[in-house]
C-alpha positions, 0 to 999 in steps of 0.5 A: 487511486483506483486500487483493485484486489486479487480476491474478496478476502485481500480487499477486506483485509486491506479495508476492514481494520479490525480484521487487518488485526484480527490476520495481523497485528496492530502496528502492522495491521495500522501500517497497511491501512496507513499504505491503503488510504495513501495510494487511494488519495495519490491523483498520480504514482508520482505522488506515490514515488515523491512519498519519501517514507516508502524509499522509492528509487531509480534502478541500475546495472542490470535492473533498468527497466 
């Protein structure tokens, strides 16, 4: 899956673990890098939605889109 970033600074943080650790802490940086790699390796949004750790669920009531 292709990921587009708003600007170069955000891309650098999301793709470079050292910069992510410097900006955030090690735990958050590791989770960020894992999530970005997971998105890159997914074939479709269905793969992402089916991954239980992201805890996606169907919207209810007035939030249905």
